[in-house]
N, C-alpha and C positions, 0 to 999 in steps of 0.2 A: 434472662431467657425470654421475660416478657417487657417489653418495651411500652406498649400500648397504656397501661394503667397511668405511666408519667405523661401522657400526652396533653391531658388536660388539666389545669390548675386547680379547676373546680372539684375532680373527682381526688385530687389529694386533699382537699379540704374535708370532704366526706371521709376519706379512710381516717385522718386525724380525729374526726368525730366519734369514728367507729373506736379508734384507739382509746379516745377519751372515757366512753363508755366502760371499756374492760378494765382502764388503770380506774377509775372512781370505783367501780365492782370489787375488784380486789383490793384497792386501799382502804377501804370500809372495816374490813376485819384484820385483826392485829394477829391472827394465829401464823404460826412458822409457815404453814403451806400457802397462805395467801401471799407472804412476803417473796417464798420462793418461786410461786407461780408469777408475782410481777415483776420479779429480777429476770426470769427469762423472756417475759413476754418483751421487756423494755429491749432486749437483745435484738431486735428487730425480726425481720420476715417480709414475705412479698404481701401479705393481708389479702391474697388473692380470693379467697373464700367469700370473705365478707364484701368486698367489692364487686365480686360476682352477684351476690344476694341483691345488693342496691342497684344494679344495671338490669336484672333480671326483672325488677319490679317497674323499671321504666321503660324499656325496651320495647315490650308489646304493644305500647300504644305510639310510638315514633317519638316519646317525648325527650326533652333535655333531660341531664341529670336532675338539676334543680337543687332543691333544698330538702332532703329526705326528713320526714317526720321522726320523730324520738322512737316510735314503735319499731321502724323500719332497723333504727340503729341498734336498738336492743336487740334485734334476731341477728343482726351482722356481728354484735359483739357475741353473741352466743355461738354462733357457727365457729369463729376464730377461739373461742374458749375450749370448744371439742377438739379441734384442731390441736391445741395447745397440748390438751390432755393427752392424745395419742402420742404427741414427741415425749412426754415425760415416761410414758409406758412403754414405747419402743426404745427408749435409751435403755432401760433396765433389762429388756427382754434381750438385746444386742449388745450389751455391755459397752455402750458409747461412752467415749469419754470427752469428746467435743461437740458441741451444736453450734453452729453459726459463728464458729472461730472462739468461741469460748467455752470454758467448762462446762461440762454437761452437768445437770443437777445430780445426777446419779454419781457422778464423779467427786462433785463438791461436798454434796450434803449426804449421799448414801442411798442406797436402793429402797430403803422403808421410806425416807422421807420423800423421794421421787416419785413412788407409787401413790403414798397418800397426795403428793401435789395435785398428782394427775386426778385422782378420784376428787379431790377440792375443786379443780376446775369444770369438772363434769357438772356436779352441783351447782354451780355458780352460773353454768349454761342453762340448766334446766329454770332457774330462778329468773334469767333473764326471759326466758320464753314466757314464763308465766306471766310476768310484769308487763310483757308488749301489748296487752289487748287484743291477740289474736289467738283466742283458745283453738281454733280449727288447725293450727300448725302444729301443737303439741303431739299429737299422734304423729306426724311425721318425723318428728323430732326423736322420739321413743324409737319408731320403726329403725331409723337409722342408726341409733345406737347399737340396736340389737344385731343389726346386720354388720357395723364396724368392728362389734365382738367377736363375729362369726368370721369374720375375714382375715383377723387375726390369730384367730383358732386353726384355721385352715393353714395360713402362710407356716405356722409353727409346726404341724402335722408334715410338712411338706419339706422342712430343712433337710438338707442334704439326699433329698430323693430324687435319684437320678434317673427315674423313670417318669418325672411329672411330665404330664401332656399340657398341649396347649390349651384344651377344655379348663383343665386344672388350674394352670396359671390364669386365664381370663375370669375365672370364679373368683380367685382370691384378690385379684387387683380390682375388679369390680367392686367387692364388698367390703375391701379394708381401705380403698382411696376414692373412687369414681362415687361410691355412695354418698360422700360427703359434699362433692361437688354438685351432685345432683338434688342433693338437699337443698344446698342455697341457693340455685336456681329456680327450685319449684317453689319453695316458701316465697323467695321475693316475689314472683309471679302471683302466688295466691294472695298477697296483701293488696294489691292493685290491680291484676287482671286474672280472677280466677280460672276465666274460661281458659287460659293459655298456660295453666301451670303444668299440665303434662308436656306440653311441647317444650316449654323452657328446663322440665326435668331431665327431658331426653338430650337436650342441649348440653346440660351440665354433664350428665353421665359420659356422653362420647367425649367431652372435652375430658374429663376427667380420667377416661382411660387412655386417653393419648397422653395426658400429662405424665401419669405411672408409668407408661412405657418409656417415654423418654427419659424420666428420673432414673428407670431402672438399668436403660442403657449408658447414662452419665456414671451410673456408682457400679455397674458390673466389674469394671479393674479400677486399679489407682491411675494410671497414666495416660491412657488414652483420650479421655476426656478432662484430665487434670483434675478430678474430683476428689481423690486421694480419700476414698471411702468406699471401700472392697466389699460389695454385696457377696460374692462368692465368699470370701473370709468368714461369713457368717451361713453359709450354705443355702444361699439364695439364687435359685437359678431365673434368670430371663428369656425372653425368647429366643435369643440366639444359642444360648446354651441348652436350652430344650431341643432346637434343632441339630446340635453337635451330637447330644447324647441318644437322641433317634437315629442316628445315621452311623454312630461309632461302633466298633465292635471288637470284643477279645482284648488283646494287649493295649492297643492303643486307648481303649475306653478305661480300661485299668490304670493305666499310665496317668491319664488325666484326673481320675477321681483320687488316686494318691498325692496329685499334686495339691488339689482342692484341700483333702482333709488334714495335709500336712501344712497349709497355710503358705506354701512356698510360691510366693507372687512376686518372683523378681522379674527385671524388666525382660530377661530372656524369656521365661514362662509366659509372661503375659504377652509378648510376642506370638509365643507359639499358640495360646488361646486365641489370639484375635485370627491368626493364619485359618485356624479350624474353622471358627466363625465365617470367615469370607469363604473358605471352599464350601462351606455348606449351605451359602446363601443366609446365614442367621442375620445378618446386619442388614442386608437388604431386604428380608423378610420384614424384620421388625419395623422399618422404615415404612414399608408399604401399609403395613397394619395401622402404623400411626397415622399417615396420610389418609388412610380410609376413615379413620374415627373422626378425624379433623374435618372432613370432608362431610360427614354425615351431620356434625355439629353445626356446620355452615348452612346446612340444607334446611335446619331447624329454623334458622334465622330469615328466611327468603318470604315467608308470609307475614312478616312485619314491615311497618313504613321504616324508611331511613330517619333516623334523629340521631343525638349525641350517644346515647346510651347504645343503640343499634351500632354505630359506627364503631364505638368502642369496644363490643364484644367479636366483632369482626375483625378488628385490629388484633384482639388477644389470639384468636384461631390463626392468623396470618402469622404473628410472632413465633407462635410454637410452630406453625410448618417451616419456618425459616431456621429457626433452632435445630429441628429434627434434620433438616439437610445439611447443616453444619456437622451434626454428630457423624453422619456418613464419613463426610469429608475428614473428620478428627480421626477416625478408624483407618481410613484409607492412608492417610500421613503417617500415623503412629506407625504402622507396618512398613512403610518406604523408608523411613528414619533408619541411617546406620546403626549396626547393634553397637550398645556400648562396650 
């Protein structure tokens, strides 16, 4: 999804150092939860949030990535541990069997161990914040954790909610996803250029909103984007489905509801769902929303001088824009393919 983070060898080194912080922190404790957390962390991931934190610290001054100090790396490790914790909890909530092409902790060790491991990762994240030497950022982390919990609660309340509206959907993804992007970018700026903290926080929030809408399109159904992680099977509605249910009436609406609640997502039924999304401009509208959020993110960077970090953040926005364009093509291509 994002190629920009691979453009600079020096950023690879920064991400590697962030990884080292997390690995060392988890490796210092021999509890079962620490071992499970370390195993899952080592299964990979984009490491986007810690990268954003480091880049947001450097971008306002037009600087190069350089060699971030240990306190910045501790904070970068903290946001990645929070993200890891949410994955443990999400896997339990949604009965996820595989994460990053490996058995999920829930499947391998059980729900009880997975929940406790998520809790442990949150505690270790706050310990990293505490030792970072930036006490001013602790309230931001605590506030973000509250918002994340509220977002997860909102999402659960609206499972299989066929009357979910766009405003409610935006609240959910803002709190459960975009809030952690905003935290990463705001905290990074607070450490080096606090006068730009709100600007970078806004950048992160808009980027996070777009990222989650892209992710929701990927995972809406199994086949169009080849994600094989069907959110509709768990009762989560993305923007295209919200538009479909806002327009469907009577028997057609009931037919679609029965299909979803029976988890009957055969290729034929997926094609039917995509055709409805196209008919009611759901895919097109979701793409417009994504591009709008990415445009706002890009505008936040306009006030800063160009530099290595600034360039990388712009490339992240560009990569997401290209990926979103490809998603539309994937849905169109899927619908045009001969029925099996």
